[in-house]
C-alpha atoms as a printed R data frame, in Angstrom:
    type eleno elety resid chain resno       x       y       z
1   ATOM     1    CA   MET     A     1  68.436 174.851  43.000
2   ATOM     2    CA   PRO     A     2  71.847 174.910  44.047
3   ATOM     3    CA   VAL     A     3  73.268 171.060  45.230
4   ATOM     4    CA   ILE     A     4  74.096 170.551  48.659
5   ATOM     5    CA   SER     A     5  76.177 167.825  49.871
6   ATOM     6    CA   PRO     A     6  75.497 166.449  52.860
7   ATOM     7    CA   ALA     A     7  78.927 167.074  54.672
8   ATOM     8    CA   VAL     A     8  78.245 170.917  54.328
9   ATOM     9    CA   VAL     A     9  74.496 170.356  56.102
10  ATOM    10    CA   ALA     A    10  75.806 168.274  59.129
11  ATOM    11    CA   ASN     A    11  78.597 170.713  59.928
12  ATOM    12    CA   GLN     A    12  75.891 173.675  59.474
13  ATOM    13    CA   LEU     A    13  73.903 172.236  61.701
14  ATOM    14    CA   GLN     A    14  76.125 170.822  64.399
15  ATOM    15    CA   LEU     A    15  75.071 167.387  64.795
16  ATOM    16    CA   ARG     A    16  77.104 165.288  67.468
17  ATOM    17    CA   LEU     A    17  76.711 162.788  70.087
18  ATOM    18    CA   PRO     A    18  77.043 164.449  73.824
19  ATOM    19    CA   ARG     A    19  80.652 162.694  74.826
20  ATOM    20    CA   THR     A    20  79.696 162.287  78.368
21  ATOM    21    CA   PRO     A    21  80.877 159.085  79.723
22  ATOM    22    CA   SER     A    22  78.010 158.550  82.043
23  ATOM    23    CA   THR     A    23  75.546 157.646  78.870
24  ATOM    24    CA   ALA     A    24  74.708 154.118  79.486
25  ATOM    25    CA   LEU     A    25  75.382 151.588  76.347
26  ATOM    26    CA   GLY     A    26  71.809 151.640  74.924
27  ATOM    27    CA   ASN     A    27  71.470 155.237  75.038
28  ATOM    28    CA   LYS     A    28  74.940 155.647  72.398
29  ATOM    29    CA   LEU     A    29  73.688 152.819  70.124
30  ATOM    30    CA   ALA     A    30  70.172 154.491  69.990
31  ATOM    31    CA   GLU     A    31  71.335 158.297  69.992
32  ATOM    32    CA   ALA     A    32  73.905 156.926  67.205
33  ATOM    33    CA   GLY     A    33  71.416 155.494  65.438
34  ATOM    34    CA   GLU     A    34  69.254 158.666  65.843
35  ATOM    35    CA   LEU     A    35  71.702 161.201  64.391
36  ATOM    36    CA   LEU     A    36  72.088 159.496  61.673
37  ATOM    37    CA   ARG     A    37  68.336 158.940  60.894
38  ATOM    38    CA   SER     A    38  68.238 162.458  62.030
39  ATOM    39    CA   THR     A    39  70.592 163.743  59.149
40  ATOM    40    CA   ARG     A    40  69.497 161.566  56.552
41  ATOM    41    CA   GLU     A    41  65.835 163.071  56.774
42  ATOM    42    CA   GLN     A    42  67.244 166.569  57.473
43  ATOM    43    CA   LEU     A    43  69.304 165.760  54.312
44  ATOM    44    CA   GLY     A    44  66.816 164.874  52.311
45  ATOM    45    CA   LEU     A    45  68.106 161.689  51.529
46  ATOM    46    CA   SER     A    46  65.881 158.672  51.151
47  ATOM    47    CA   LEU     A    47  67.103 155.009  52.499
48  ATOM    48    CA   ALA     A    48  66.636 153.884  48.356
49  ATOM    49    CA   GLU     A    49  68.952 156.736  47.579
50  ATOM    50    CA   VAL     A    50  71.677 155.971  50.371
51  ATOM    51    CA   ASN     A    51  71.635 152.286  49.057
52  ATOM    52    CA   ARG     A    52  71.943 153.436  45.064
53  ATOM    53    CA   ASP     A    53  75.093 155.611  46.072
54  ATOM    54    CA   LEU     A    54  76.401 153.405  49.051
55  ATOM    55    CA   ARG     A    55  75.600 150.150  48.280
56  ATOM    56    CA   ILE     A    56  74.749 148.764  51.729
57  ATOM    57    CA   SER     A    57  71.600 147.105  51.675
58  ATOM    58    CA   ARG     A    58  68.573 149.064  53.117
59  ATOM    59    CA   THR     A    59  67.956 146.371  56.026
60  ATOM    60    CA   GLN     A    60  71.401 147.166  57.439
61  ATOM    61    CA   LEU     A    61  70.702 150.814  56.898
62  ATOM    62    CA   ALA     A    62  67.845 150.373  58.691
63  ATOM    63    CA   TYR     A    63  69.629 148.817  61.309
64  ATOM    64    CA   MET     A    64  72.386 151.535  61.935
65  ATOM    65    CA   GLU     A    65  69.483 154.136  62.149
66  ATOM    66    CA   ALA     A    66  67.409 152.440  64.763
67  ATOM    67    CA   GLY     A    67  70.546 151.666  66.398
68  ATOM    68    CA   GLU     A    68  70.728 147.921  66.586
69  ATOM    69    CA   PHE     A    69  74.828 147.991  65.429
70  ATOM    70    CA   GLU     A    70  75.359 144.388  66.100
71  ATOM    71    CA   ARG     A    71  72.100 143.367  63.485
72  ATOM    72    CA   ILE     A    72  74.850 144.477  60.619
73  ATOM    73    CA   SER     A    73  77.371 141.651  60.441
74  ATOM    74    CA   THR     A    74  78.839 139.654  62.816
75  ATOM    75    CA   VAL     A    75  82.398 140.342  61.385
76  ATOM    76    CA   PRO     A    76  83.910 143.129  62.857
77  ATOM    77    CA   ALA     A    77  85.302 144.618  60.319
78  ATOM    78    CA   LEU     A    78  82.612 144.774  57.738
79  ATOM    79    CA   ARG     A    79  80.194 146.665  60.228
80  ATOM    80    CA   ASP     A    80  82.418 149.221  61.456
81  ATOM    81    CA   GLY     A    81  83.489 149.734  57.643
82  ATOM    82    CA   HIS     A    82  79.663 150.193  56.774
83  ATOM    83    CA   VAL     A    83  78.878 152.324  59.863
84  ATOM    84    CA   ARG     A    84  82.207 154.625  58.738
85  ATOM    85    CA   THR     A    85  80.599 154.840  55.264
86  ATOM    86    CA   TYR     A    86  77.112 155.633  55.990
87  ATOM    87    CA   ALA     A    87  78.214 158.471  58.560
88  ATOM    88    CA   LEU     A    88  81.094 159.974  56.207
89  ATOM    89    CA   TYR     A    89  78.120 159.987  53.927
90  ATOM    90    CA   LEU     A    90  76.355 162.082  55.963
91  ATOM    91    CA   GLY     A    91  79.211 163.925  56.819
92  ATOM    92    CA   LEU     A    92  79.097 163.312  60.593
93  ATOM    93    CA   ASP     A    93  82.158 162.973  62.705
94  ATOM    94    CA   LEU     A    94  83.230 159.700  63.206
95  ATOM    95    CA   GLN     A    95  84.787 159.296  66.794
96  ATOM    96    CA   PRO     A    96  81.412 159.553  68.668
97  ATOM    97    CA   ILE     A    97  79.570 156.999  66.381
98  ATOM    98    CA   MET     A    98  82.436 154.503  66.069
99  ATOM    99    CA   ASP     A    99  83.195 154.946  69.928
100 ATOM   100    CA   ALA     A   100  79.183 153.808  70.449
101 ATOM   101    CA   VAL     A   101  79.781 150.311  68.116
102 ATOM   102    CA   HIS     A   102  83.089 149.720  69.652
103 ATOM   103    CA   SER     A   103  81.903 149.972  73.139
104 ATOM   104    CA   GLN     A   104  78.473 147.700  71.825
105 ATOM   105    CA   ALA     A   105  81.654 145.211  70.693
106 ATOM   106    CA   ALA     A   106  83.796 145.773  73.758
107 ATOM   107    CA   ASP     A   107  80.794 144.538  75.655
108 ATOM   108    CA   ASP     A   108  79.366 141.868  72.827
109 ATOM   109    CA   ALA     A   109  82.741 140.196  73.804
110 ATOM   110    CA   ALA     A   110  82.861 140.230  77.028
111 ATOM   111    CA   ALA     A   111  79.529 138.744  77.516
112 ATOM   112    CA   GLU     A   112  80.395 135.935  75.043
113 ATOM   113    CA   HIS     A   113  82.785 134.772  77.865
114 ATOM   114    CA   GLU     A   114  80.099 134.110  80.385
115 ATOM   115    CA   PRO     A   115  78.865 130.599  80.765
116 ATOM   116    CA   LEU     A   116  75.132 129.944  79.002
117 ATOM   117    CA   TYR     A   117  75.127 126.955  81.480
118 ATOM   118    CA   PRO     A   118  77.218 126.004  84.620
119 ATOM   119    CA   PRO     A   119  79.593 123.589  83.904
120 ATOM   120    CA   PRO     A   120  79.043 119.786  84.448
121 ATOM   121    CA   PRO     A   121  80.209 118.775  88.466
122 ATOM   122    CA   ARG     A   122  83.715 117.398  89.035
123 ATOM   123    CA   ARG     A   123  83.824 113.704  89.090
124 ATOM   124    CA   ASN     A   124  86.106 112.492  91.712
125 ATOM   125    CA   PRO     A   125  88.743 109.913  90.340
126 ATOM   126    CA   LEU     A   126  88.509 108.441  94.062
127 ATOM   127    CA   ALA     A   127  85.129 107.309  93.502
128 ATOM   128    CA   TYR     A   128  85.778 105.676  90.647
129 ATOM   129    CA   VAL     A   129  88.694 103.554  92.361
130 ATOM   130    CA   MET     A   130  86.735 102.942  95.250
131 ATOM   131    CA   MET     A   131  83.853 100.987  92.625
132 ATOM   132    CA   GLY     A   132  86.399  99.351  91.000
133 ATOM   133    CA   ILE     A   133  87.820  98.002  94.769
134 ATOM   134    CA   SER     A   134  84.823  97.298  95.749
135 ATOM   135    CA   LEU     A   135  83.931  95.026  92.555
136 ATOM   136    CA   VAL     A   136  86.886  93.315  93.203
137 ATOM   137    CA   ILE     A   137  85.842  92.178  96.456
138 ATOM   138    CA   LEU     A   138  82.586  91.359  95.628
139 ATOM   139    CA   VAL     A   139  83.678  88.850  92.704
140 ATOM   140    CA   LEU     A   140  86.076  87.082  95.834
141 ATOM   141    CA   LEU     A   141  83.216  86.713  97.798
142 ATOM   142    CA   ILE     A   142  81.164  85.329  95.132
143 ATOM   143    CA   MET     A   143  84.138  82.979  94.372
144 ATOM   144    CA   ALA     A   144  84.821  82.025  98.136
145 ATOM   145    CA   TRP     A   145  81.101  81.535  98.395
146 ATOM   146    CA   ASP     A   146  81.120  79.043  95.369
147 ATOM   147    CA   ARG     A   147  83.909  77.129  96.544
148 ATOM   148    CA   LEU     A   148  82.515  76.295 100.159
149 ATOM   149    CA   SER     A   149  79.245  75.072  98.491
150 ATOM   150    CA   ALA     A   150  80.937  73.170  96.617
151 ATOM   151    CA   VAL     A   151  82.930  71.527  99.219
152 ATOM   152    CA   GLU     A   152  79.810  70.976 101.755
153 ATOM   153    CA   ALA     A   153  78.110  69.364  99.038
154 ATOM   154    CA   TYR     A   154  80.595  67.033  99.311
155 ATOM   155    CA   LEU     A   155  80.389  66.434 103.298
156 ATOM   156    CA   PRO     A   156  77.876  64.345 104.649
157 ATOM   157    CA   ALA     A   157  74.768  66.419 106.257
158 ATOM   158    CA   ASP     A   158  74.148  66.567 109.681
159 ATOM   159    CA   GLY     A   159  73.245  63.316 111.745
160 ATOM   160    CA   VAL     A   160  74.179  61.149 109.028
161 ATOM   161    CA   GLU     A   161  77.170  58.721 110.110
162 ATOM   162    CA   ALA     A   162  79.417  57.247 107.330
163 ATOM   163    CA   ALA     A   163  78.141  54.090 108.043
164 ATOM   164    CA   GLY     A   164  79.393  51.069 105.865
165 ATOM   165    CA   LEU     A   165  81.816  53.375 104.776
166 ATOM   166    CA   GLU     A   166  85.870  52.637 105.375
167 ATOM   167    CA   SER     A   167  88.932  54.755 104.694
168 ATOM   168    CA   PRO     A   168  90.643  53.407 101.698
169 ATOM   169    CA   THR     A   169  93.822  51.917 102.014
170 ATOM   170    CA   ALA     A   170  96.195  50.675  99.545
171 ATOM   171    CA   THR     A   171  97.794  47.846  99.310
172 ATOM   172    CA   VAL     A   172 100.496  46.940  97.562
173 ATOM   173    CA   PRO     A   173 101.991  43.726  96.539
174 ATOM   174    CA   ALA     A   174 105.091  42.804  98.395
175 ATOM   175    CA   SER     A   175 106.621  41.890  95.167
176 ATOM   176    CA   SER     A   176 106.726  45.668  94.008
177 ATOM   177    CA   LEU     A   177 108.071  46.700  97.312
178 ATOM   178    CA   GLN     A   178 111.192  44.374  96.476
179 ATOM   179    CA   ARG     A   179 111.541  45.547  93.676
180 ATOM   180    CA   ILE     A   180 112.256  49.264  94.988
181 ATOM   181    CA   GLY     A   181 114.376  48.027  97.403
182 ATOM   182    CA   ILE     A   182 111.555  48.391 100.414
183 ATOM   183    CA   GLN     A   183 110.824  45.618 103.138
184 ATOM   184    CA   SER     A   184 107.948  45.720 104.578
185 ATOM   185    CA   GLU     A   185 107.923  45.266 107.995
186 ATOM   186    CA   PHE     A   186 104.020  43.639 107.779
187 ATOM   187    CA   ASN     A   187 105.157  40.933 105.307
188 ATOM   188    CA   GLU     A   188 108.041  39.009 107.938
């Protein structure tokens, strides 16, 4: 039985992805994966044989054939390398498959910039200033109330006269006044 290379079979089958720009991304990826799977099956290769020849895990090969290229690797260079190696091994045209993979990577990058949750509301610094001023006014009012209540404690209650209380007067001996040179007109 003659040995047939995968490249020869793929060229004979003329398997290519359609290059229509109206094809949706999901369809492009599914078609690229289907192209890889059908070409491998037409060449009579199993996933184990491809795994042995290329050293790409069976799981990653299955993801490629299912069109789930984003699950191969998060590193774009590694993902592209696996897809390129598998497509070349099967003898397929790289351009349509790599276009599908890159268009999916571009959509993933655009989706990364969309926030998952809305941003928190902006805080107004004027609100903090107003709260600070209100707090200072409150403290000043409390201090004023405390002082007024202390003064009222020393004042006589309403209706009570200050009976028997005389205003205090200071009596200074005349001798003390003479020493400092003040003469009292009351002492004469």
